[in-house]
C-alpha positions in Angstrom: 36.5 10.8 1.1 36.9 11.2 -2.4 39.8 9.2 -4.9 40.7 9.3 -8.9 41.2 6.8 -11.1 44.5 6.0 -10.3 43.7 5.8 -6.5 40.4 3.2 -8.2 43.6 1.4 -10.3 45.8 1.1 -6.8 43.1 0.0 -4.5 42.8 -2.8 -7.1 46.4 -3.4 -7.2 46.5 -4.0 -3.4 43.3 -6.2 -3.1 45.1 -8.6 -4.8 48.2 -8.5 -3.5 49.3 -5.8 -0.1 53.0 -7.1 -0.3 54.0 -5.4 -3.7 56.3 -2.6 -3.4 55.8 0.9 -4.1 57.8 0.3 -7.0 56.0 -2.4 -8.1 52.3 -0.9 -7.6 53.7 2.9 -9.0 54.7 0.6 -12.3 51.4 -0.6 -12.7 49.6 2.3 -12.0 51.4 4.7 -14.1 53.2 6.4 -10.8 56.8 7.1 -8.9 57.1 4.9 -5.9 57.3 8.1 -4.3 54.0 9.1 -5.7 52.3 6.4 -5.4 53.5 5.9 -1.2 51.8 9.1 -0.9 48.9 8.1 -2.3 49.0 4.5 -0.1 49.4 6.8 2.8 46.2 9.4 1.6 44.1 6.3 1.2 45.4 5.0 4.6 44.4 8.1 6.4 41.5 8.8 4.9 39.8 5.3 5.8 39.4 4.2 2.0 42.0 1.5 3.0 41.1 -0.1 6.1 43.1 -2.5 7.0 46.4 -4.4 5.3 45.8 -8.1 5.9 46.6 -11.8 5.2 44.0 -14.4 4.9 44.8 -17.3 6.9 43.7 -20.5 6.4 42.0 -21.7 9.2 42.3 -25.8 8.6 46.5 -25.1 8.7 46.4 -22.9 11.9 44.3 -25.5 13.8 40.6 -24.2 13.6 39.2 -26.6 10.8 35.2 -26.5 12.0 34.0 -23.1 10.5 30.4 -21.9 11.2 28.3 -18.9 9.7 25.8 -18.4 12.4 22.3 -16.0 12.4 21.6 -14.7 15.7 18.3 -12.9 17.0 18.3 -10.4 19.8 15.6 -10.6 22.2 15.1 -6.5 21.6 16.5 -3.7 19.6 17.3 -1.5 21.2 20.3 1.0 20.4 22.3 -0.3 24.4 21.8 -4.6 23.6 23.1 -3.8 20.6 26.1 -1.8 21.2 26.5 -4.5 23.9 26.5 -7.0 22.0 29.1 -5.5 19.2 31.0 -5.0 21.8 31.3 -9.0 22.6 31.8 -9.6 19.2 34.5 -7.5 19.0 36.2 -9.1 21.9 35.8 -12.6 21.0 38.5 -13.7 19.0 36.5 -17.2 17.9 34.3 -14.6 16.1 36.4 -13.6 12.6 33.6 -11.5 11.2 30.2 -9.9 12.4 27.8 -8.4 10.4 24.4 -6.3 11.4 21.6 -7.3 9.2 18.2 -6.9 8.4 15.7 -9.7 7.4 15.4 -13.0 9.9 17.7 -12.2 12.7 19.9 -9.9 13.3 23.4 -10.6 13.5 25.4 -12.8 11.0 28.6 -14.4 12.1 31.5 -15.9 10.8 33.3 -18.2 13.7 36.3 -20.6 14.2 36.6 -23.6 16.4 39.2 -26.2 16.6 36.5 -28.8 17.8 32.9 -28.8 17.8 33.6 -29.6 21.7 35.4 -25.8 21.6 32.1 -24.8 19.4 29.9 -25.9 21.9 31.4 -24.3 24.9 31.7 -21.1 23.2 27.8 -20.9 22.7 27.1 -21.8 26.3 29.6 -18.7 26.6 28.4 -16.6 24.5 25.0 -17.5 23.6 23.3 -19.6 25.9 24.6 -16.7 29.4 23.8 -13.7 27.4 20.3 -13.0 28.1 19.7 -10.6 25.3 20.2 -13.4 23.0 16.4 -14.6 22.0 17.9 -16.9 19.7 20.4 -18.8 16.8 20.5 -20.7 14.2 24.3 -22.5 13.3 25.3 -23.4 9.7 28.6 -25.4 9.5 30.8 -24.7 6.4 31.2 -27.4 4.5 33.9 -26.3 2.1 35.4 -22.6 1.6 35.0 -21.8 -1.5 35.9 -18.5 -1.8 38.4 -16.4 0.6 38.7 -12.7 0.7 37.7 -9.0 1.2 38.4 -7.7 -2.6 35.4 -4.9 -3.3 34.9 -3.8 -6.8 36.7 -0.7 -7.0 34.2 2.0 -8.7 36.6 4.3 -11.4 35.4 7.6 -11.4 34.4 9.2 -13.9 37.1 12.0 -15.5 36.2 15.2 -15.0 
């Protein structure tokens, strides 16, 4: 997966606002709309752009309780890890899931309507799973920053 300086500029632009037209993105990146569309298509097909999403307010859609949960597995075996990754992907309550190093095996970002809903989720998702050694929940007091923008390294000119 390679990209050039112009691609880097396009990536910076669409990370801030992916609803801009190809004409506007192209103008900001110094390209025609058609050239911009071609580059965007390639960036998506190459997997550099993984998804085009909107960041939705959990509170506004009735899921005001947000938690970060550290999860430890009983054993670190490939089949157990793969099974838990699959469970994460299939759970609508889990917004983001990360396989991490350190004191825990996974870090999850979870939303819920109420603490009672979260308790039911924990019973179903954690307590009924024999592969889970333990989990620690941190309740989010305030979301200070929300986004997925990644700093884009600008390649050297050759």
